[in-house]
C-alpha positions in Angstrom: 58.8 -16.1 19.4 61.8 -13.6 18.2 64.3 -11.3 18.9 63.2 -8.0 18.3 65.8 -6.2 15.6 67.6 -3.0 17.6 69.2 -0.3 15.1 71.7 2.1 16.2 71.0 5.5 16.9 73.2 8.8 17.1 71.0 12.1 17.7 72.5 15.5 17.5 70.9 18.3 18.7 71.4 21.9 21.0 72.7 22.1 24.4 70.1 24.2 25.4 67.6 21.3 24.4 69.5 18.5 26.7 66.7 18.5 29.5 63.7 19.2 27.5 65.3 15.6 25.3 66.0 13.3 27.8 62.8 13.9 29.3 61.6 13.0 26.5 63.5 9.7 25.8 63.1 8.4 29.1 59.7 9.4 28.8 60.0 7.7 25.3 61.6 4.6 26.7 62.8 3.1 23.8 66.1 4.5 23.2 69.3 2.3 25.6 72.0 4.9 25.4 75.7 3.9 25.5 79.2 5.1 26.6 80.4 4.2 23.0 82.0 8.0 21.1 85.4 7.8 23.2 85.9 11.7 23.7 88.2 13.9 21.5 89.6 18.4 21.5 85.9 19.0 20.7 83.3 17.0 22.2 84.2 15.8 26.0 81.2 14.0 28.4 80.5 15.8 31.5 81.3 14.3 35.2 78.0 13.4 36.7 78.8 11.4 39.0 78.2 14.4 42.3 74.9 14.8 41.1 73.9 11.1 41.2 75.6 10.5 44.3 73.6 14.0 46.0 71.1 12.3 44.4 71.4 9.0 45.9 71.8 10.5 49.3 68.6 12.1 49.1 66.8 9.0 48.2 68.3 7.0 51.0 66.9 9.5 53.5 63.5 9.3 51.7 63.4 5.4 51.8 64.9 5.6 55.3 62.0 7.9 56.3 59.6 5.4 54.9 60.6 3.2 56.9 60.4 5.1 59.7 57.3 5.2 59.0 56.2 2.1 58.3 57.7 1.2 61.8 54.7 3.5 63.2 51.7 3.6 61.2 51.9 0.2 59.4 51.4 0.0 55.4 49.6 -2.6 53.5 52.3 -5.1 52.2 49.6 -7.6 51.3 50.0 -9.6 48.5 46.8 -8.9 47.5 48.7 -4.7 46.8 51.2 -6.6 45.3 49.3 -8.2 42.9 47.2 -5.2 42.2 50.6 -3.8 40.8 51.4 0.1 40.6 49.4 2.6 41.7 48.5 5.1 38.1 50.4 8.5 38.4 49.2 11.7 35.4 52.4 13.1 34.2 50.2 16.3 35.6 50.4 15.0 39.1 53.8 13.8 38.6 54.9 17.7 37.6 52.9 19.7 40.5 54.1 16.9 42.7 57.9 17.4 41.2 57.5 21.5 41.6 57.5 20.9 45.2 60.6 17.9 45.7 62.3 20.1 48.4 59.4 20.4 50.6 58.7 16.8 50.5 62.5 16.0 51.5 62.3 18.5 54.1 59.1 16.2 55.7 61.2 13.2 55.7 64.1 14.9 57.1 61.8 15.9 59.7 61.0 12.1 60.0 64.1 11.5 61.3 65.4 14.0 63.0 62.3 13.2 65.4 63.1 9.0 65.0 67.0 10.4 66.2 65.2 12.3 69.2 63.3 9.4 69.9 66.5 7.3 70.4 68.3 10.0 71.9 65.8 10.6 75.2 65.7 6.5 74.7 68.7 6.4 75.7 68.5 9.2 78.6 65.8 7.4 80.1 67.9 4.1 80.8 70.9 6.7 81.9 68.2 7.5 83.5 66.9 4.3 84.9 70.4 3.3 85.2 71.7 6.4 88.2 68.2 5.7 90.0 68.8 1.9 90.2 72.3 2.6 91.7 70.8 5.4 94.1 68.3 2.9 95.6 71.0 1.2 98.1 71.5 4.9 99.2 68.0 5.7 99.9 67.9 5.8 103.4 70.3 8.7 103.5 69.2 12.5 104.9 72.6 13.7 103.7 74.7 14.2 100.2 76.4 11.1 99.5 79.7 14.0 99.3 79.6 15.1 102.6 83.1 14.8 103.7 82.4 15.8 107.4 82.2 18.5 110.0 84.9 20.7 111.6 86.1 18.5 114.1 84.5 15.0 112.4 85.2 13.1 109.3 82.7 11.4 107.3 83.5 8.4 104.6 80.6 7.3 102.7 80.9 3.9 100.6 80.7 0.6 100.4 82.1 -2.9 101.4 81.8 -6.8 99.4 79.9 -9.3 101.2 76.7 -8.8 103.8 78.7 -6.5 106.8 76.6 -5.2 109.5 78.1 -2.3 111.7 79.7 -4.8 114.8 81.3 -6.6 111.7 82.7 -3.7 110.8 83.3 -2.2 113.7 85.0 -5.0 114.5 87.5 -5.3 111.8 88.8 -2.3 112.3 89.2 -2.3 115.7 91.8 -5.5 114.7 93.3 -3.2 112.1 93.7 0.3 113.9 93.7 -0.9 117.7 94.8 3.2 118.5 91.8 4.6 117.1 88.7 4.3 119.7 86.7 7.0 118.5 84.7 5.3 115.5 81.1 5.2 114.7 79.0 2.7 112.1 75.6 4.2 109.6 74.0 1.3 108.3 72.8 2.7 105.3 72.1 -0.3 103.8 73.1 -4.0 103.4 72.4 -7.0 100.6 74.2 -10.8 99.7 76.7 -8.5 97.5 78.2 -5.4 99.5 77.5 -2.8 102.7 76.8 0.0 102.6 78.2 2.2 105.2 79.0 5.4 106.2 81.9 5.7 109.3 82.9 8.7 111.4 85.8 9.4 113.4 87.6 12.0 114.2 89.3 14.3 111.4 93.2 14.0 112.3 92.5 10.5 112.0 90.9 9.9 108.6 93.7 9.3 106.8 94.4 5.9 109.1 91.0 5.0 108.8 90.4 5.2 105.4 93.3 3.1 104.6 91.7 -0.2 107.2 88.4 0.2 105.2 90.6 -0.2 101.7 92.4 -2.9 102.9 89.1 -4.2 103.9 87.9 -3.2 100.1 86.4 -0.4 100.9 84.9 1.0 97.4 83.9 4.8 97.1 80.1 5.6 95.3 80.6 6.2 91.6 77.6 8.6 92.0 76.8 11.9 92.3 74.1 13.2 94.0 74.8 17.0 92.9 74.4 18.0 96.8 71.3 16.4 97.3 70.0 14.1 99.2 69.8 10.8 97.4 66.0 10.3 97.5 65.8 14.1 96.6 67.6 13.3 93.7 65.8 10.5 93.0 62.5 12.4 92.9 64.6 14.7 90.4 65.8 11.5 88.1 62.7 9.7 87.8 60.9 13.6 87.3 63.5 13.9 84.7 62.7 10.2 83.2 58.7 11.7 82.7 60.1 14.7 81.2 62.2 12.7 78.3 59.2 10.1 78.0 56.3 13.1 77.4 59.1 14.5 74.7 59.3 10.9 73.0 55.3 10.5 72.8 55.1 14.0 71.1 57.9 12.8 68.6 56.0 9.6 67.9 52.4 11.7 67.3 54.1 13.9 65.4 55.6 11.3 63.2 52.0 9.7 63.1 50.8 12.9 61.9 52.8 12.9 59.2 51.6 9.9 57.9 49.6 11.2 55.3 52.9 12.4 53.5 53.6 8.5 52.7 52.2 8.9 49.1 54.5 12.0 48.6 57.8 10.7 50.3 57.2 7.5 48.0 56.8 9.7 44.6 59.8 11.6 45.7 61.9 7.8 45.5 60.6 7.7 42.1 61.4 10.9 41.0 65.0 10.7 42.3 65.6 7.5 40.8 64.7 9.0 37.3 66.3 11.6 38.2 69.6 9.5 38.7 68.4 7.7 35.9 68.8 11.2 33.8 72.1 12.1 35.2 73.6 9.1 34.2 72.7 8.9 31.0 73.8 12.6 30.3 77.1 11.4 31.7 77.2 9.5 28.3 76.3 12.2 26.8 78.8 13.7 24.4 78.7 17.9 24.4 80.3 20.8 23.1 80.3 24.4 24.0 76.4 24.4 22.2 75.8 21.0 20.6 75.8 17.4 22.1 75.3 13.9 20.7 73.5 10.9 22.1 74.7 7.1 20.9 72.6 3.9 21.4 70.5 1.2 20.9 66.3 1.4 20.0 64.3 -1.2 18.5 63.8 -1.0 14.7 59.2 -0.8 15.3 60.1 2.5 17.3 63.1 4.2 15.3 60.7 6.0 13.0 58.4 6.9 15.7 61.0 8.8 17.9 62.7 10.3 15.3 59.4 12.0 14.0 58.8 12.8 17.2 61.9 14.8 17.9 62.1 16.3 14.4 58.5 17.6 15.5 59.8 19.3 18.8 63.7 20.1 18.8 66.0 20.9 16.2 68.0 17.7 15.5 69.4 15.4 13.4 68.4 11.4 13.9 71.1 9.2 12.2 69.2 5.2 12.4 71.5 2.4 10.5 71.9 -0.7 10.9 74.0 -1.9 13.6 77.4 -3.5 12.7 77.4 -7.7 11.3 80.0 -8.6 14.5 78.4 -5.9 16.7 77.2 -7.3 19.8 73.5 -5.7 20.1 71.4 -5.5 23.2 68.4 -8.3 23.4 64.9 -7.8 23.7 62.7 -10.9 23.1 59.2 -11.2 22.0 56.3 -13.9 22.4 53.1 -15.1 22.7 51.5 -15.7 25.7 52.2 -18.8 26.0 55.5 -18.9 25.1 56.7 -15.4 26.8 56.7 -16.7 30.6 59.9 -18.2 29.5 61.5 -15.2 28.9 62.1 -15.0 32.7 63.4 -18.8 33.2 66.2 -17.1 30.3 67.2 -13.9 31.5 67.8 -16.2 35.0 70.2 -18.7 32.2 71.7 -15.5 30.2 69.6 -13.8 27.0 70.7 -15.0 23.8 74.7 -14.7 22.3 75.2 -13.0 19.1 73.6 -15.4 15.9 71.8 -17.4 18.7 67.9 -17.8 18.6 65.4 -17.1 21.2 65.2 -20.2 23.0 61.6 -19.7 24.4 59.7 -21.1 21.8 61.6 -24.8 22.2 61.5 -24.5 26.0 58.3 -23.9 26.9 56.1 -26.9 25.5 58.8 -29.2 27.9 59.2 -26.8 30.4 55.4 -27.5 31.1 55.0 -31.2 30.8 58.9 -31.4 32.8 56.9 -29.7 35.4 54.0 -31.4 35.3 55.5 -34.8 34.8 57.6 -34.0 37.9 54.6 -32.6 40.2 52.0 -35.1 39.2 49.0 -34.6 41.3 45.5 -33.5 39.4 44.2 -31.5 42.2 47.8 -30.1 43.1 48.0 -29.0 39.4 44.2 -27.7 39.8 45.1 -25.7 42.5 47.7 -23.7 41.0 45.7 -23.8 37.6 42.6 -22.0 39.4 44.6 -19.9 42.2 47.2 -18.1 39.1 44.1 -18.0 37.4 41.9 -16.5 39.6 45.1 -13.9 39.9 45.3 -13.0 36.3 41.5 -12.4 35.8 41.3 -10.3 38.6 44.7 -8.2 39.3 44.8 -6.9 35.2 47.3 -4.0 36.3 50.0 -6.2 37.8 53.8 -6.3 36.9 54.3 -7.1 34.0 57.9 -9.6 35.6 54.5 -11.6 38.1 52.0 -12.1 35.7 54.7 -14.0 33.3 55.4 -15.7 36.6 52.0 -16.5 37.1 51.0 -17.1 33.5 53.6 -19.4 34.0 52.7 -21.7 37.1 49.4 -21.2 35.5 50.6 -23.7 32.3 52.6 -25.5 34.9 49.3 -26.3 36.7 47.5 -27.4 33.7 49.7 -29.9 32.4 50.3 -30.9 36.9 45.9 -31.9 35.9 46.6 -33.4 33.1 49.5 -35.9 34.6 48.1 -36.2 37.4 44.9 -37.4 35.5 46.7 -40.0 33.8 48.8 -40.8 36.7 44.8 -41.2 38.8 47.1 -39.2 41.5 44.5 -36.5 43.2 45.7 -35.7 46.7 47.6 -39.1 46.5 44.8 -42.1 46.9 42.4 -39.8 49.1 39.6 -40.3 47.7 40.3 -44.4 48.3 41.0 -43.4 51.9 38.7 -41.6 52.4 35.4 -43.7 51.1 37.1 -46.7 53.2 38.1 -45.2 56.2 34.5 -42.9 57.1 32.4 -44.6 54.3 33.5 -48.6 54.9 33.0 -48.5 50.6 35.8 -48.6 48.5 35.8 -45.9 45.7 38.8 -44.8 44.2 39.8 -43.1 40.8 41.7 -44.9 38.6 44.2 -43.9 36.6 43.1 -42.6 32.9 46.7 -44.4 32.1 48.7 -46.1 34.7 49.6 -45.6 38.2 53.4 -44.9 38.1 53.6 -46.3 42.2 52.6 -49.8 40.6 54.5 -49.5 37.5 57.5 -48.0 38.4 59.5 -49.2 35.7 57.2 -48.6 32.5 57.3 -44.4 34.6 61.5 -45.0 33.4 60.9 -46.0 30.3 58.3 -42.7 29.5 60.8 -40.3 31.2 63.4 -41.5 29.2 61.8 -41.5 26.1 60.8 -37.8 27.5 64.1 -36.8 27.9 64.9 -38.2 24.1 62.7 -36.5 23.1 63.8 -33.2 24.7 67.4 -33.7 23.8 66.4 -34.1 19.6 64.0 -30.1 20.4 67.7 -29.4 21.2 69.4 -30.5 18.4 66.2 -29.1 16.2 67.3 -25.7 18.2 70.8 -26.1 16.9 69.5 -27.3 13.0 67.3 -23.7 12.7 70.3 -21.8 14.2 72.8 -23.7 11.4 69.6 -22.8 9.4 69.9 -19.0 10.0 73.5 -18.1 10.5 74.0 -19.8 7.1 76.1 -23.1 8.9 74.7 -25.5 6.7 77.9 -27.9 6.8 77.3 -27.6 10.4 73.5 -29.0 10.3 75.5 -32.5 9.8 78.4 -32.5 11.3 76.9 -31.2 14.7 72.7 -32.4 14.4 72.8 -34.6 12.0 75.4 -37.2 12.8 74.8 -37.2 16.5 70.8 -37.1 15.8 71.7 -40.3 14.1 74.2 -41.8 16.0 72.1 -41.1 19.4 68.8 -43.0 17.5 71.0 -46.0 15.9 72.1 -46.4 19.5 68.1 -46.7 20.8 67.2 -49.0 18.5 70.3 -50.8 19.1 68.8 -51.1 22.7 65.6 -51.9 21.8 66.3 -55.0 19.4 68.0 -56.1 22.3 66.3 -58.6 24.5 67.7 -58.3 27.0 67.0 -54.8 27.3 63.8 -54.9 26.7 63.1 -57.2 29.3 65.0 -55.6 32.1 63.1 -53.2 31.3 59.9 -54.2 30.8 59.1 -52.6 27.3 56.6 -55.2 25.7 57.9 -55.6 22.3 62.1 -56.3 20.3 62.9 -54.2 17.7 64.1 -57.5 14.9 67.2 -57.6 14.6 68.3 -57.0 11.1 66.8 -53.5 12.4 69.5 -53.7 15.3 72.2 -54.3 12.5 71.2 -51.6 9.8 71.5 -49.4 13.0 74.6 -50.4 14.3 76.3 -49.8 10.9 74.1 -46.1 10.9 75.7 -45.3 13.6 79.4 -46.4 13.2 78.9 -44.5 9.9 77.8 -41.4 12.0 80.3 -41.8 14.7 83.3 -41.8 12.2 81.5 -38.6 10.8 82.0 -36.5 13.8 85.5 -37.9 15.0 86.7 -36.9 11.0 84.3 -33.3 11.8 84.3 -32.7 15.8 87.8 -31.3 15.4 87.3 -29.4 11.8 88.7 -25.7 13.2 92.3 -27.1 13.4 94.2 -27.9 10.5 97.0 -30.3 11.8 94.7 -33.4 10.9 96.7 -35.4 14.1 94.9 -32.6 16.2 91.9 -33.5 14.2 91.5 -37.0 14.8 92.6 -36.5 18.6 89.7 -33.8 18.8 86.8 -36.0 16.8 87.7 -38.7 19.3 87.2 -36.7 22.7 84.1 -35.1 20.4 82.7 -38.6 19.9 83.9 -39.2 23.8 80.6 -37.0 24.4 78.5 -40.1 23.5 79.0 -40.5 27.2 76.8 -37.2 27.6 73.9 -38.0 25.7 73.6 -41.2 27.6 73.9 -39.2 31.5 71.7 -36.7 29.4 68.8 -39.7 28.8 69.1 -40.8 32.3 69.0 -37.3 34.3 64.9 -37.5 32.9 64.8 -40.6 35.7 64.0 -37.5 38.1 60.9 -37.7 36.2 60.2 -40.9 38.0 61.5 -40.0 41.5 60.2 -36.8 41.9 56.7 -37.7 40.5 56.7 -41.1 42.8 57.4 -38.9 45.7 55.0 -36.5 45.1 52.6 -39.5 44.9 53.8 -41.4 48.1 54.0 -38.4 50.4 51.0 -37.5 49.7 49.4 -41.1 49.9 52.0 -41.1 53.4 50.3 -38.3 54.3 46.2 -39.9 53.9 47.5 -42.4 56.2 47.6 -40.8 58.8 45.3 -38.1 58.6 42.9 -42.2 58.8 44.8 -43.5 61.5 42.3 -42.9 63.9 39.6 -44.6 62.3 35.6 -43.7 61.6 34.0 -41.3 63.4 33.4 -37.0 64.1 37.2 -37.1 66.4 38.9 -38.4 63.6 37.1 -36.6 60.6 38.5 -33.3 62.3 42.1 -34.9 62.6 41.5 -36.2 59.8 41.1 -33.2 58.0 43.7 -31.1 60.0 45.8 -33.3 59.1 45.2 -33.3 55.1 45.4 -29.7 55.2 48.7 -29.3 56.8 50.1 -32.6 55.5 49.7 -31.9 51.9 49.7 -28.0 51.5 53.6 -29.0 52.6 53.9 -31.5 50.3 52.5 -29.3 46.8 54.3 -26.3 48.9 58.1 -28.9 48.9 57.3 -30.8 45.4 56.5 -27.5 43.3 60.0 -26.1 44.6 61.6 -29.3 43.6 59.7 -29.4 40.1 60.0 -25.7 39.6 64.4 -26.3 40.4 64.8 -29.6 38.7 62.8 -28.7 35.9 65.3 -25.6 35.2 68.2 -27.8 35.8 66.7 -30.5 32.8 66.7 -27.0 30.9 69.7 -25.7 31.8 72.2 -28.3 31.6 70.7 -31.2 29.6 69.0 -29.1 27.1 70.5 -26.2 26.7 73.5 -27.9 26.5 73.0 -29.4 22.6 72.7 -25.9 20.8 72.8 -22.9 23.5 75.4 -20.8 25.2 74.2 -17.3 26.2 76.4 -14.1 26.8 73.8 -11.9 25.5 73.3 -8.7 27.0 69.3 -7.5 28.0 67.8 -4.4 26.0 67.9 -1.9 29.2 66.3 1.5 27.5 66.3 4.9 29.2 62.9 4.8 30.7 60.7 5.8 33.9 62.1 3.1 36.5 60.3 3.1 39.0 59.8 1.1 42.6 55.8 3.2 43.9 54.3 4.3 40.7 53.3 3.8 36.7 53.9 6.7 34.9 50.7 7.5 32.1 49.6 9.4 30.1 46.2 11.6 30.4 
């Protein structure tokens, strides 16, 4: 429910203890080391970029080896494993594995080399197969393709386009070279695309015959048979293919055999990540020949403990002081379990800037209410709440961020169940449809309040009332912010005047019979209340005009800015209308659920119809719940970020990111 206070910390220590001190700071996980102090003639920053790049290169190699392992031996990546969180590793085990980091790295290199061999052999097999396929038309030849003839004859081997018999070729050659009468055509193979032939002719007439063949589209074979007959070469190539396949299988078997090293490789990814973080931190230190200085931020609650720990182990001087009044310190939020889930939502927007409060406490209650109103089906809410509750109970070691998210949806599920019960929606009208279709008896769960689908105007008015309360809460947060930063005049200028103006306009609207009749409101305020509200609104409007541009010294500019500020009243009205999305999304959930129930019951009663209904019910409501859950999440965030935060919160703060044990696979803990 607060932003934890920060301290500035400076650590002065001997260079010979730098590695051990960085290890301690990383394990302590409470200091955000900053690049604050500049180099001078005595103290300089070490360039650790080359070291960082080397660690990153090795980490990429190990991550690649893990991907290869997963391709051959799949790992359990189910949702249950995600919920279980990281495996715990003691520092004793960590140190033993760290001593073997080079050996483990070589295992990763071996896996990558084996995968490269598999890729190379696979490409070679493909190349050999292409060679074999190319040899296929020449399989009937009992001489090599390179055969040129005898002492007195020439052999011309090649292909002609199209399906040509030996008689066709001979006839065409007779037309082209009638002077050559000693020709023999050997048909090797024929298909629709080409004809493979061998032409025998006298050696002295080879050039004439070959020229005539080229005029017919003749082409030499594009492959060599290495002095072998095509049939023999095919046998050799297939044997070579078999050998390559055997080598591939051996490489695969070796990779599978190395799969038991997966955990060690995962450890190495974490170890390298920690070395990268340590090298980055070392690059922020100022060093002389014998000493170094580290400066940054630390939580106030951790400062004395860290200083004592350093003093007990090393010769150090630790200076802890308050940050400068105008200094932007990193932000870490601390909330109870009800408000804590909002920290993730705030992170996606921006952390509080200088002088701003932690909005978690102000936004949590309304966040759950708005979400529940948009989903608004009690059965969907129960499924959410029970599912998230079981996960939170069964998996106590899950990651902190995931735990916050599940806790948020748990509270959203409770809110959805509450509003769904008030509006009488349990899988839409499933109870009524099932009872009338399969039991010939009308049974339904009555709403505890009313059904929005039957009284949408009432739901619209209620949604707008929720919106007004939400906006007033934003103004109340602004008031708290003004008090904390001692901007007491701004309380009247930015909070009181706007509260009075908006309230006055609302009262004026409620004192008008036209408005109350349009919105079907059962009461109308007295006209005297409207008159008083009008006076209050006018006074508030004048106050806004006079103060909205108060930063300007020129009265003319101040009034113009004030009028522009007053124009923002239209923004308040549009903000209130934005909450009509509570009606729209709530109705969408209920209407789609009812349509699904009607679709499932179209076949009437009977066993077959019941089976169809169950299938339609499960599939339809799963889709409806998923889509509308996403819609509720998106639009709740939208109302929070735009309408609510717009009244007091800008953000811009930087999250506190301490130098700590940030790992991917293992959680390191002291024994």
